[in-house]
C-alpha positions in Angstrom: 12.2 0.1 -34.7 10.6 1.1 -38.0 7.3 -0.7 -38.9 6.9 -2.6 -42.2 5.4 -0.4 -44.7 2.7 -3.0 -45.6 1.3 -3.2 -42.1 -2.4 -2.1 -41.9 -3.9 0.1 -39.2 -5.7 -2.9 -37.6 -2.5 -4.9 -37.5 -0.8 -2.0 -35.8 -3.7 -1.8 -33.4 -3.1 -5.4 -32.3 0.6 -4.7 -31.8 -0.2 -1.7 -29.6 -2.4 -3.6 -27.2 -0.7 -3.4 -23.9 -2.2 -4.1 -20.5 -5.2 -1.9 -19.9 -5.2 -0.1 -16.6 -8.7 1.2 -15.7 -7.6 3.2 -12.7 -4.9 5.8 -12.8 -3.1 6.9 -9.6 0.5 8.1 -9.9 2.8 5.9 -7.8 6.5 6.6 -7.6 7.4 3.2 -6.3 6.0 -0.3 -7.1 3.9 -1.9 -4.4 6.6 -4.3 -3.3 9.3 -1.5 -3.4 7.2 0.6 -1.0 6.6 -2.3 1.3 10.3 -3.2 1.3 11.2 0.4 2.3 8.7 0.3 5.2 9.9 -3.1 6.4 13.5 -1.9 6.1 12.8 1.1 8.3 11.0 -1.0 10.9 13.9 -3.5 11.1 16.4 -0.7 11.3 14.5 0.7 14.4 14.3 -2.8 15.9 18.1 -3.3 15.4 18.8 0.0 17.1 16.7 -1.0 20.1 18.4 -4.4 20.2 21.8 -2.6 20.4 20.6 -0.3 23.1 19.2 -3.2 25.2 22.4 -5.2 24.7 24.5 -2.2 25.8 22.2 -1.8 28.9 21.7 -5.6 29.6 22.8 -5.1 33.1 19.6 -3.3 33.8 17.5 -6.3 32.7 16.7 -9.4 34.7 15.7 -12.8 33.5 13.4 -14.4 36.0 14.0 -17.8 34.5 17.8 -18.3 34.6 19.0 -14.9 35.9 21.3 -14.6 32.8 20.8 -12.2 29.9 22.1 -13.5 26.6 22.0 -11.8 23.2 19.1 -14.1 22.3 17.3 -12.9 25.4 17.9 -9.3 24.3 16.5 -9.9 20.9 13.5 -11.7 22.4 12.9 -8.9 25.0 13.1 -6.3 22.3 10.5 -8.0 20.1 8.0 -8.5 22.9 8.6 -5.0 24.2 8.2 -3.3 20.8 5.1 -5.4 20.0 3.7 -4.6 23.6 3.3 -8.4 24.3 5.2 -8.3 27.6 5.2 -11.8 29.2 7.1 -10.6 32.2 9.9 -13.2 32.1 12.4 -10.5 31.3 11.9 -7.0 32.7 13.8 -3.8 33.2 14.8 -3.3 36.9 17.3 -0.4 37.0 16.2 3.2 36.7 18.3 3.7 33.5 16.7 0.6 31.9 13.2 1.9 32.7 14.1 5.3 31.4 15.3 3.8 28.1 12.0 1.9 27.8 10.0 5.1 28.4 12.1 7.6 26.3 13.5 5.4 23.4 11.5 2.1 23.1 8.0 3.7 23.4 8.5 6.1 20.5 10.0 3.3 18.4 7.0 1.1 19.3 4.7 3.8 18.1 6.7 4.4 14.9 6.7 0.7 14.1 3.0 0.5 14.7 2.3 3.4 12.3 4.6 1.9 9.7 2.7 -1.3 9.4 -0.8 0.2 10.0 0.1 2.7 7.3 1.1 -0.1 5.0 -2.2 -1.9 5.7 -4.1 1.3 4.9 -2.2 1.9 1.6 -2.4 -1.6 0.3 -5.8 -2.6 1.5 -8.2 0.1 2.6 -6.9 3.0 0.4 -6.7 0.9 -2.8 -10.1 -0.6 -2.2 -11.6 2.9 -1.6 -9.9 4.3 -4.8 -11.2 1.4 -6.9 -14.7 1.9 -5.6 -14.5 5.7 -6.1 -13.2 5.4 -9.7 -15.8 2.9 -10.5 -18.5 5.3 -9.3 -17.0 8.1 -11.4 -16.9 5.9 -14.5 -20.5 4.8 -14.0 -21.7 8.4 -13.7 -19.8 9.7 -16.8 -22.2 11.3 -19.3 -22.1 14.4 -21.4 -18.3 14.6 -20.8 -15.5 15.6 -23.0 -12.9 12.9 -23.8 -9.4 14.1 -24.7 -7.3 11.4 -26.3 -3.6 12.5 -26.1 -2.2 15.1 -23.8 0.6 16.5 -25.8 0.9 20.2 -26.6 -2.4 20.4 -28.5 -4.3 18.3 -26.0 -3.0 20.3 -23.0 -3.9 23.6 -24.7 -7.4 22.3 -25.5 -8.0 21.2 -21.9 -6.8 24.5 -20.5 -9.0 26.4 -23.0 -12.0 24.3 -22.1 -11.6 25.0 -18.4 -11.3 28.7 -19.1 -14.5 28.6 -21.2 -16.3 27.3 -18.1 -16.3 23.5 -18.6 -16.2 21.7 -15.3 -12.8 19.9 -15.0 -14.7 16.9 -13.5 -16.5 16.5 -16.8 -13.2 16.1 -18.8 -11.5 12.8 -19.2 -7.8 12.7 -20.4 -6.3 9.5 -21.7 -2.6 9.3 -22.4 0.1 6.5 -21.9 2.6 9.0 -20.4 2.5 9.3 -16.6 4.4 12.5 -16.6 1.8 14.2 -18.9 -1.0 12.8 -16.9 0.5 14.2 -13.7 0.2 17.7 -15.2 -3.4 17.1 -16.3 -4.3 15.8 -12.9 -3.3 19.0 -11.3 -6.1 20.7 -13.3 -8.7 18.6 -11.6 -9.7 16.5 -14.6 -10.2 12.7 -14.7 -7.1 10.9 -16.1 -6.4 7.4 -17.3 -3.0 5.9 -18.2 -4.0 3.6 -21.1 -3.8 3.0 -24.9 -6.6 5.0 -26.5 -6.6 2.7 -29.6 -8.1 -0.1 -27.5 -11.8 -0.8 -27.3 -11.6 -1.6 -23.6 -10.1 1.8 -22.8 -12.8 3.8 -24.6 -15.6 1.6 -23.2 -14.2 2.3 -19.7 -14.7 6.0 -20.1 -18.2 5.5 -21.6 -17.2 7.0 -25.0 -20.7 6.5 -26.4 -22.1 8.8 -23.7 -19.5 11.6 -24.3 -20.6 15.0 -25.7 -17.4 15.4 -27.7 -14.1 13.6 -28.4 -10.8 15.5 -29.0 -8.0 13.5 -30.6 -4.4 14.6 -30.6 -2.1 11.6 -30.4 1.0 13.3 -31.8 1.2 11.0 -34.9 -1.3 11.1 -37.8 -1.5 7.3 -38.1 -2.2 6.8 -34.4 -4.8 9.7 -34.4 -6.6 8.2 -37.4 -6.6 4.8 -35.8 -8.1 6.3 -32.6 -10.8 8.1 -34.7 -11.7 4.7 -36.3 -12.0 3.1 -33.0 -14.1 5.9 -31.5 -16.4 6.1 -34.4 -16.9 2.3 -34.3 -18.0 2.5 -30.6 -19.8 5.9 -30.7 -21.4 6.5 -34.1 -23.0 9.8 -33.1 -20.4 11.5 -30.9 -18.7 14.5 -32.5 -15.0 13.9 -33.1 -12.3 16.5 -33.6 -8.8 15.4 -34.6 -5.4 17.1 -35.2 -3.5 15.9 -38.2 -0.3 17.5 -39.6 0.0 16.1 -43.1 -2.4 17.4 -45.8 -2.7 13.9 -47.3 -4.1 12.6 -44.0 -6.9 15.1 -43.8 -9.2 13.2 -46.1 -8.3 9.9 -44.4 -9.3 11.4 -41.0 -12.6 12.5 -42.4 -13.2 9.1 -44.0 -12.4 7.5 -40.6 -15.3 9.4 -39.1 -13.9 12.7 -37.8 -16.3 15.6 -37.9 -13.6 18.3 -37.6 -10.1 18.0 -38.9 -7.6 20.5 -37.7 -4.2 21.0 -39.4 -2.0 23.2 -37.2 0.6 23.5 -39.8 -1.8 24.9 -42.4 -3.4 27.2 -39.8 0.1 28.6 -38.9 0.7 29.2 -42.6 -2.5 31.1 -43.0 -1.6 33.3 -40.0 1.9 34.0 -41.5 0.5 34.8 -44.9 -2.2 37.0 -43.4 0.3 39.0 -41.4 1.9 40.1 -44.7 -1.2 41.9 -45.8 -2.2 43.1 -42.4 -0.2 43.4 -39.2 -3.2 42.8 -37.0 -4.9 39.9 -38.8 -2.9 37.2 -36.9 -3.5 38.9 -33.7 -7.3 39.1 -34.2 -7.5 35.5 -35.3 -5.7 34.4 -32.1 -8.1 36.7 -30.2 -11.1 35.0 -31.7 -9.8 31.5 -31.0 -9.1 32.1 -27.3 -11.5 32.8 -24.5 -8.9 35.1 -23.0 -9.3 37.5 -25.8 -11.6 40.5 -26.1 -13.9 38.7 -28.6 -14.8 35.1 -29.1 -16.2 32.8 -31.8 -19.3 31.0 -30.6 -21.3 28.3 -32.4 -24.8 27.7 -31.2 -28.3 26.7 -32.3 -30.6 29.6 -33.0 -33.3 30.4 -30.4 -37.0 30.4 -31.0 -37.0 34.2 -30.7 -34.5 34.5 -33.5 -36.4 32.3 -36.0 -37.6 34.5 -38.8 -35.0 37.2 -38.1 -32.0 38.0 -40.3 -28.5 36.9 -39.1 -27.7 40.5 -38.4 -30.4 40.7 -35.6 -29.3 38.1 -33.1 -30.6 38.3 -29.6 -27.1 37.8 -28.2 -26.0 41.1 -29.7 -23.2 39.2 -31.5 -22.1 39.6 -35.1 -23.4 36.7 -37.1 -20.9 35.2 -39.7 -22.3 32.0 -41.0 -25.3 29.7 -40.7 -25.2 25.9 -41.0 -28.5 24.5 -42.4 -28.9 20.9 -43.3 -25.2 20.4 -43.5 -24.5 23.4 -45.8 -22.6 26.5 -44.8 -24.4 29.8 -45.7 -22.5 33.1 -45.5 -24.0 36.2 -43.9 -24.1 38.0 -47.2 -26.3 35.3 -48.8 -30.1 35.8 -49.1 -30.8 32.6 -47.1 -29.3 34.2 -44.0 -32.0 36.9 -44.0 -34.5 34.4 -42.5 -33.3 32.1 -39.7 -35.1 28.8 -39.4 -35.5 26.3 -36.5 -32.5 23.9 -36.3 -30.1 26.4 -37.9 -26.7 26.6 -36.3 -25.1 30.0 -36.3 -21.5 31.0 -35.9 -21.1 34.5 -34.4 -18.5 36.8 -32.8 -19.4 38.0 -29.3 -17.4 40.1 -26.9 -16.0 38.3 -23.9 -17.1 39.1 -20.4 -15.7 42.4 -19.2 -14.4 43.4 -22.5 -15.3 46.6 -24.4 -17.4 46.3 -27.6 -15.2 46.6 -30.6 
């Protein structure tokens, strides 16, 4: 259903507020569905044993009235499977005793495991998982929060892991269980929740994060998420993906430090390929850790202070210096003397690659 054009971002935020789930553990069946299947299997096994006992009732003896009725068979089956054994009804023939040993005993063990397993899943396991996830959330600090695990989010998580980021220090939030199942296989922390809600972001300690990556798939949702993150974490760097040129300024006004437009970047690659067949290839090489060279942004070291950008201790090729929020190109005079606090962007060869 299309939303009214006059609806504000904060009105939309209120409408998107669904039930927050602080713990994410993929479950194919609901709790009662799983319990119903377990109970159904147990009763099926009991019914099978009742039929076997009824068929072999001649091998049973009732010490009370010497007559075995169907109710006696049901009663004997229940006390036999549950190992109660009052002794009022007992197997006396060799065949009946063989049935008890070969058929009823395995059924007894199976029923026991079914209900002990149910108790483990619904009580012990869930309590353990809640405690473990609470501990993980309490210890989150300096982590990377990825809000949205679509194509861009999945690519960014994979690239972060390739760059050496510990998967356990990455938190992915997305409402889709299918996408989170793929993220979980990488070893990252996941949460099925709405990233526009304050409770969701507080649960992953957004204010303690080292960086936040936003790629919700829709520009309006991404901008709303940026607003929420910036409200809760004024100092955390935020990078966001937007697809419409008109929304780039809105994203920056919302508090994003970096605004990435994949459509525009694709256009630049296409245009560059017209003037040079290898430009697009080299740009892709720079952007990925899997290439022969890599773009790196870092703060200058104490040994580099006073040196020109062409004399970096890393051996990389310096391209740009950021000083007091201003970008300075390598050809400018100010790059001839690096200062404490400068941030340099350089090209370095990746591990194992040959110098270009």
